C-alpha positions as CSV (number, residue, x, y, z in Angstrom):
1,M,153.8,71.3,-17.8
2,N,151.6,71.8,-14.8
3,E,153.0,73.8,-11.8
4,A,152.4,70.8,-9.5
5,L,154.6,68.7,-11.8
6,I,157.7,70.8,-11.7
7,D,160.3,68.2,-10.8
8,L,163.5,68.7,-8.7
9,R,165.7,68.5,-11.8
10,A,164.3,71.7,-13.1
11,W,164.9,73.4,-9.8
12,R,168.5,72.1,-9.7
13,Q,169.0,73.6,-13.1
14,F,167.6,76.9,-11.9
15,V,169.9,77.0,-8.9
16,A,173.0,76.2,-11.1
17,V,172.2,79.0,-13.5
18,A,171.4,81.4,-10.7
19,E,174.7,80.7,-9.0
20,E,176.9,80.6,-12.1
21,L,175.0,83.4,-14.0
22,H,176.2,81.6,-17.1
23,F,174.3,78.9,-19.0
24,G,177.5,77.2,-20.3
25,R,179.1,77.0,-16.9
26,A,175.9,75.8,-15.3
27,A,175.6,73.1,-18.0
28,Q,179.2,71.9,-17.2
29,R,178.4,71.9,-13.5
30,L,175.4,69.7,-14.2
31,H,177.3,67.5,-16.6
32,M,175.0,68.5,-19.5
33,T,175.2,70.3,-22.7
34,Q,174.0,73.9,-22.8
35,P,170.9,73.6,-25.0
36,P,168.9,71.3,-22.6
37,V,169.6,73.7,-19.7
38,T,168.5,76.7,-21.7
39,Q,165.4,74.9,-22.8
40,A,164.6,73.7,-19.2
41,I,164.9,77.2,-17.8
42,A,162.6,78.6,-20.6
43,Q,160.1,75.9,-19.9
44,L,160.2,76.6,-16.1
45,E,159.6,80.3,-16.8
46,K,156.7,79.4,-19.1
47,T,155.2,77.2,-16.4
48,L,155.5,79.7,-13.7
49,G,154.5,82.6,-15.9
50,V,157.4,84.6,-14.5
51,V,160.8,85.6,-16.0
52,L,163.6,84.4,-13.8
53,F,166.6,85.6,-15.7
54,D,167.5,88.7,-17.7
55,R,169.5,87.5,-20.7
56,T,171.8,89.5,-23.0
57,R,174.7,88.4,-25.2
58,R,177.1,89.7,-22.5
59,R,175.4,88.7,-19.2
60,V,172.8,86.7,-17.4
61,A,171.2,88.2,-14.2
62,L,168.5,87.2,-11.9
63,T,165.3,89.2,-12.1
64,P,163.7,90.3,-8.8
65,A,161.4,87.3,-9.0
66,G,164.4,85.0,-9.5
67,E,166.2,86.5,-6.5
68,A,163.2,86.1,-4.3
69,L,162.7,82.5,-5.4
70,L,166.3,81.3,-5.0
71,P,166.5,80.9,-1.1
72,D,163.3,78.9,-1.2
73,V,164.5,76.6,-3.9
74,R,167.8,76.0,-2.1
75,E,165.8,75.0,1.0
76,L,163.6,72.8,-1.1
77,L,166.5,70.9,-2.6
78,A,168.3,70.6,0.8
79,R,165.1,69.1,2.3
80,A,164.7,66.7,-0.6
81,Q,168.3,65.6,-0.2
82,A,167.7,64.9,3.5
83,L,164.6,62.8,2.9
84,P,166.2,59.4,2.5
85,A,168.2,59.7,5.7
86,R,165.1,61.1,7.5
87,A,163.0,58.2,6.2
88,R,165.6,55.7,7.6
89,A,165.6,57.6,10.9
90,A,161.8,57.5,11.1
91,A,161.8,53.7,10.4
92,A,164.3,53.3,13.2
93,G,162.2,55.4,15.6
94,Q,164.7,58.2,15.8
95,V,162.2,60.7,14.3
96,G,158.5,61.0,15.0
97,R,155.9,61.6,17.6
98,V,154.7,59.7,20.7
99,R,151.5,60.8,22.4
100,I,151.5,59.7,26.1
101,G,148.8,59.9,28.6
102,F,149.9,59.8,32.2
103,V,148.4,59.7,35.7
104,S,149.5,62.5,38.1
105,T,151.5,60.2,40.4
106,V,154.1,59.3,37.8
107,G,154.4,63.0,37.0
108,F,156.1,63.8,40.4
109,E,159.5,62.2,39.6
110,Q,159.6,59.4,37.1
111,L,158.1,61.1,34.0
112,P,160.2,64.3,34.2
113,A,163.4,62.3,34.5
114,W,162.4,60.1,31.5
115,V,161.4,63.0,29.3
116,R,164.7,64.8,30.1
117,E,166.9,61.8,29.2
118,F,164.8,60.7,26.2
119,R,165.1,64.1,24.7
120,V,168.9,63.9,24.9
121,L,168.9,60.4,23.3
122,C,166.2,61.1,20.6
123,P,166.0,64.8,20.1
124,E,163.8,64.5,17.0
125,V,161.1,62.4,18.6
126,A,158.4,64.7,20.0
127,L,156.8,63.5,23.2
128,E,153.3,64.9,23.6
129,L,152.2,64.5,27.2
130,V,148.5,64.5,28.3
131,E,147.7,64.2,32.0
132,A,144.7,61.9,32.3
133,T,143.2,59.3,34.6
134,G,143.0,55.7,33.6
135,D,139.4,55.8,32.3
136,V,140.1,58.9,30.2
137,Q,143.2,57.2,28.8
138,L,141.2,54.2,27.7
139,E,138.8,56.4,25.9
140,A,141.7,58.2,24.2
141,F,143.1,54.8,23.1
142,A,139.7,53.9,21.6
143,R,139.7,57.2,19.6
144,G,143.3,56.9,18.5
145,E,144.3,60.0,20.4
146,I,147.2,58.6,22.4
147,D,149.9,56.0,21.6
148,A,150.8,54.9,25.1
149,G,149.7,55.5,28.7
150,L,151.2,55.4,32.1
151,M,148.4,54.0,34.3
152,L,147.9,53.2,38.0
153,H,146.3,50.0,39.1
154,S,146.4,47.2,41.7
155,P,149.5,45.0,41.2
156,G,149.0,42.7,38.2
157,A,145.6,44.2,37.4
158,A,146.5,46.4,34.3
159,P,143.5,47.1,32.0
160,P,142.9,44.2,29.6
161,G,143.4,44.4,25.9
162,L,146.7,46.3,26.1
163,A,150.3,45.3,26.1
164,R,152.0,46.5,29.2
165,L,155.4,47.0,30.9
166,A,155.3,47.3,34.7
167,V,157.5,50.3,35.7
168,S,157.1,50.6,39.5
169,E,155.3,49.2,42.5
170,E,154.8,51.1,45.7
171,P,152.7,50.8,48.9
172,L,149.7,52.9,49.7
173,V,150.2,55.3,52.6
174,L,147.7,57.0,54.8
175,A,147.1,60.7,54.4
176,L,145.7,62.3,57.6
177,P,144.7,65.9,58.6
178,E,147.6,67.3,60.5
179,R,145.4,68.3,63.5
180,H,143.6,64.9,63.7
181,V,144.2,63.0,66.9
182,L,145.5,60.0,64.8
183,A,148.2,62.1,63.3
184,R,149.7,62.6,66.7
185,T,149.6,58.9,67.7
186,D,152.9,57.0,67.8
187,R,151.3,53.7,66.7
188,L,148.2,53.6,64.6
189,L,145.5,51.0,65.1
190,L,144.0,50.1,61.7
191,A,140.6,49.7,63.3
192,D,140.7,53.4,64.3
193,V,141.7,54.5,60.9
194,L,139.0,52.5,59.2
195,A,136.4,54.2,61.3
196,E,137.3,57.6,59.8
197,P,135.5,59.2,56.8
198,L,137.3,58.1,53.6
199,V,138.3,60.5,50.7
200,I,138.8,58.4,47.6
201,F,138.7,58.5,43.8
202,P,135.6,57.2,42.0
203,R,135.8,53.5,41.1
204,R,135.7,54.2,37.4
205,I,139.1,55.9,37.6
206,V,141.1,52.9,38.9
207,P,138.7,50.0,39.5
208,S,141.3,47.5,40.7
209,L,142.8,49.9,43.3
210,H,139.4,51.2,44.4
211,D,138.3,47.6,45.0
212,A,141.6,46.7,46.9
213,I,141.0,49.6,49.3
214,F,137.4,48.6,49.9
215,D,138.5,45.0,50.4
216,L,140.7,46.3,53.2
217,Y,137.7,47.7,55.0
218,H,135.5,44.7,54.2
219,A,138.1,42.2,55.5
220,A,138.1,44.1,58.8
221,G,134.3,43.9,59.0
222,R,133.7,47.5,58.1
223,T,131.9,49.5,55.4
224,P,133.8,52.6,54.3
225,Q,132.2,55.8,55.3
226,L,132.6,58.0,52.3
227,G,133.6,61.6,53.1
228,Q,134.2,62.7,49.6
229,E,135.1,61.5,46.1
230,A,137.7,63.3,44.0
231,I,139.4,62.5,40.7
232,Q,143.0,63.9,41.1
233,M,145.4,62.8,43.8
234,Q,146.3,66.4,44.6
235,T,142.6,67.2,45.1
236,I,142.3,64.2,47.4
237,V,145.2,65.5,49.5
238,N,143.8,69.0,49.6
239,L,140.5,67.6,50.9
240,V,142.3,65.7,53.6
241,S,144.1,68.9,54.6
242,G,140.6,70.5,54.9
243,G,139.6,67.8,57.4
244,I,137.1,66.0,55.1
245,G,138.5,62.6,56.0
246,V,141.5,60.3,55.5
247,A,142.9,58.9,52.3
248,W,145.0,56.0,51.0
249,V,147.4,57.3,48.4
250,P,150.4,56.0,46.5
251,E,153.7,56.6,48.4
252,S,154.9,58.9,45.5
253,V,152.1,61.3,46.4
254,T,154.1,62.2,49.6
255,Q,156.3,64.3,47.4
256,F,153.3,66.6,47.0
257,R,153.9,68.7,50.1
258,R,150.6,70.1,51.3
259,A,150.3,72.1,54.5
260,G,147.9,70.5,56.9
261,V,148.6,66.9,55.8
262,V,150.8,64.2,57.3
263,Y,151.5,60.8,55.8
264,R,151.8,57.5,57.8
265,R,153.3,54.4,56.4
266,A,152.6,50.7,57.2
267,S,155.6,50.6,59.6
268,E,153.8,53.2,61.8
269,F,150.8,50.9,62.5
270,A,150.8,48.9,65.7
271,P,152.5,45.5,65.3
272,A,149.8,43.8,67.3
273,A,147.2,44.8,64.8
274,R,149.2,43.4,62.0
275,R,149.7,40.0,63.8
276,R,146.0,39.4,63.9
277,N,143.9,38.5,60.9
278,T,144.1,42.1,59.7
279,P,144.8,42.3,55.9
280,M,147.9,43.9,54.7
281,L,147.7,47.4,53.4
282,P,147.2,47.5,49.6
283,A,149.9,48.4,47.2
284,C,149.7,49.9,43.7
285,E,151.5,49.5,40.4
286,T,152.2,51.8,37.5
287,S,152.5,50.3,34.0
288,L,153.3,51.7,30.6
289,V,150.5,50.4,28.3
290,W,150.0,50.5,24.6
291,P,147.8,48.8,22.0
292,E,149.0,45.4,21.0
293,G,150.5,45.3,17.6
294,A,151.3,49.0,17.6
295,V,153.6,49.8,14.6
296,N,154.9,53.3,15.5
297,P,158.7,53.0,15.5
298,A,159.1,56.0,17.7
299,L,156.8,54.4,20.3
300,A,158.8,51.2,20.1
301,R,162.0,53.2,20.8
302,F,160.3,54.9,23.8
303,I,159.1,51.5,25.2
304,A,162.6,50.1,24.9
305,F,164.0,53.2,26.6
306,V,161.5,52.8,29.5
307,R,162.3,49.1,29.8
308,E,166.0,49.9,30.1
309,R,165.8,52.9,32.4
310,G,162.7,52.6,34.5
311,A,161.0,49.2,34.4
312,N,160.5,47.2,37.5
313,P,163.1,44.4,37.2
314,K,160.7,41.9,38.7
315,N,158.3,42.3,35.8
316,T,158.6,41.8,32.0
317,E,156.7,43.1,29.1
318,E,153.6,41.2,28.4
319,G,150.3,41.3,26.6
320,T,147.0,40.9,28.4
321,E,144.1,38.9,27.3
């Protein structure tokens, strides 16, 4: 018998003899006669090339090799006994792994709360979190490196080819250097803001949102004056703090308290400017996205959890063309 083919029955017989230290009692425990148990142990020792028991007419005792092996065999049998229940739990999404890419904005509040609660509900599902911009997430999907992603985009403009669940929608707010004259103005004029250098993420990061911001300028007859491009929202805010320009950022970014930066919302713009043919300030949406037809049960459980706990009630899960 090859080592790789030692079956669980032989190991159960070993444990019974090791615990009873008597072949007859071990056989009774296993509901067997003694000769097959004696033969099975002898065959096991032959296969291993190791003596597991010292046998005399008066006693049976474990050898040092048998004593060393016993804890491992008990663990093996316990794990084997647990396999059916674990298989059912895995099929139900209660055991497994979900690799999630996420943009920095969802990491301020939503994601930490979800992770904390999901761990309580599904302690045996490992959430592996990878902070990544939308373009990097799409590449990771293509390589099979993530199971789901939390992406930022313009409302209704999630990346195509993925199923999605909208989880939040929020306005963009203006980030201004604290010492800038506009930061001290009671009512902002949009025309004054649009004349300032713009700090913005590259278009490849979030194309739909980048285009919405540029459309705001174009609708007002202006071309954005680029002060600096940066990938991460925290970096954009830091550049604003340094006086490089102004930036339009999701409202959730205001939780990132950076000295030297003030945030101004739509309500702080002069009403007269809004009554004219000035376009409304853009908004942004965050969606949970995943490959259509994904079969990971743990992922399905996480999607259901997000739908129940955090999804925008105005939106439902949908696939994109």
